[in-house]
N, C-alpha and C positions, 0 to 999 in steps of 0.2 A: 638350972644349968649354970655351971661356973663360967667365969669369964674366959678361962683357958680353953674350955671345951668349945665355946663359940668361936674363938680365934682360930682354933685348930680346924673347925669345920669350914670357916671362910677361906682358909688356906688350902683346902683340899682340892684335888684336880677337878672334881665335879663343879665346885663353886667357881673356880677360875674359868672353866669352859662356859658356865652360865653367864658370867660377867662379860666375857668376850662376845658372846652371842647377843647380849643386850646392847653392847656398844655398836656392834655391826648393824643391828636393827635400828638404832637411833641414827646412825650415819646414813643408812639407806633411805630413811624417811626424809632426809634433807635433799636427796638426789631426785630429779624429775623422774616420773614413772616411765616415760618413753623417750628414747634417744633416737632422733630422726637424722639420718644422713642427708646431705644435700642431694638434690635430684641429679642424676647423671647428666652430663653435658652431651648434647647431640653433636656428633662429629660427622661431617659430610664424608662419605666414603671416597677414597682416592681412586684414581684410575688403575685398572688391572688389565692385563693382556687378555685378548679374546681366547676362548677355548672352543675348539671345534669338536663336536661329538662325532668322532669317526666311526664309532660303533653303529650309529644310526644313519650314517651317510648312505645316500642312494645315488648311483650304484655303489656297492661296497668297494672300498679302496683296495682291497686285496684281489679284486676281480680285474682281469685284463679286459679293457674295452676294445672290442673288435669292431672296426668301422670301415666303411667304404665310401668313396665319393658317391653322392646321390642318396645315401641312406637317410632316413628321418633323423632329426637331431636327437642327441642323447640328452635326456633330462637328468640334471644333477641337482641334488639337494643335500645340504649339510647344515644341521642345527648348530647354532653359535650362541655362546653366552659371554658376557663381559660386563665389567663395571666401567662405564664410559666417562663419568664425571662431565657430562654435557657435550662430549666430542663424538661426532659420528664415526662409524666404521667405514672403511673402504674394503670391498671384496674384489680382488684383482686376479682373474684367471689368465694363465699364460700357457702356451705350448712350448715345451723344451726350455723352461725357465732356468736361467743361470748358465746357458750355453750361448755360443755365438749365433745360433739359429733361433734364439728365443723370439716368440711372437706374442704380443699382447692381444688378448681377445676383446676385452671391454673392461669397464669399471662399474661396479654396483655400489651405491651408497646405502648404508643401513643406518637409520636414525639411532641416536644415542638412547641408551636404556640402562637398566641396572642388572647386576648379576642374577638376581632372583627371577628375571624375565626368561622363562624357558620356552617362549613361543617364537623366538626369532630363528630364522634360517636363511642361508644363501641358496637360492634356487634359480637355475637358469637352464636354457637349452643351448647345447653346443653342437655345431655342425662341423664335421671333419672334411668338408669339401675343400679341395685344394691343398690338403695336408701333405700329400706325397706318400709314397710307399715306405714301409718300414716301422721301426719302433720309435715311439715318441713318449713324452711325459706330459700329462696335463696336470698342471699345478694350480691350486687355488690359494692365494695369499690373502689373509684377513688381518687387518690391523687398524689402529686409529689413524685418521687422516694425516696427522702430524708425523707419522712414521714413514711417509712416502715423500720423495722429492717430486719436482714438477714433471719428471719423466716416468713417474710411478715405479721408481726403483726404491728399495728399502734403504733408508738412511742407516748407515752402519751403527751409529750409536743407539738406534732404536730397534735393533734386531730382536731384543727380548720381548717386544710388543707384538711380534708377528706369529700367527698360527698358520700352518701350511698343511694342506691335504694334497696328495699326489696319486694319480692313477697312471698305470702303464697303458699305452695305447698301441694296438696292432692295427696299422692303417693299410688299407688296400692290399691285403695279402693275396698273392697270386696262387692259383691251384698248383700244387706240387712244389711250391717255394715258400716254406714256412718262414715266419718272421724270426730272426735271430735276436733275442733280447740282449745278448752280449754287445750288440752294436747300438744299443739304445744310448742316446746322448747323455753324458754324465754332467751334471751341473758343477761348475767350478765355484762353489760357495765357500 
């Protein structure tokens, strides 16, 4: 083979590709076989507002609660989830919340947990004794303790931390005198 024939073969596209492949192989032999990324840093989850599972609330929030003085207490149960970052929840039920006639029922403390905990619920018995006739609203407010002031009113800058469930209540309905829900107290929130 002549020298020109060898030079022409070395300059052919096939030989150029072969040289590049060998160069790539040589470089890859110098690089470590495994490239390991740093382990991800664990970040403590931040606090998230509570979420009330109103679909599974008992009694259903879309049902009017018909109660009379002397009736057995109404059992209320609402599943709740939240990311608490170590701060407990307050569950605060009110009658006619946000109106001049609002009345605090009680306060329940729920231990801090994580959003993955689907076993928590606010459950309590409520008696309508002494409520008076007519339409009322039974509201359950759930938020982190720091969202309430000393009078258990929601701090305005923390409203986004509050979950609310509300039931309409027909109290002490008299025969032949149905409750007019247009007269139900409207909250001024």
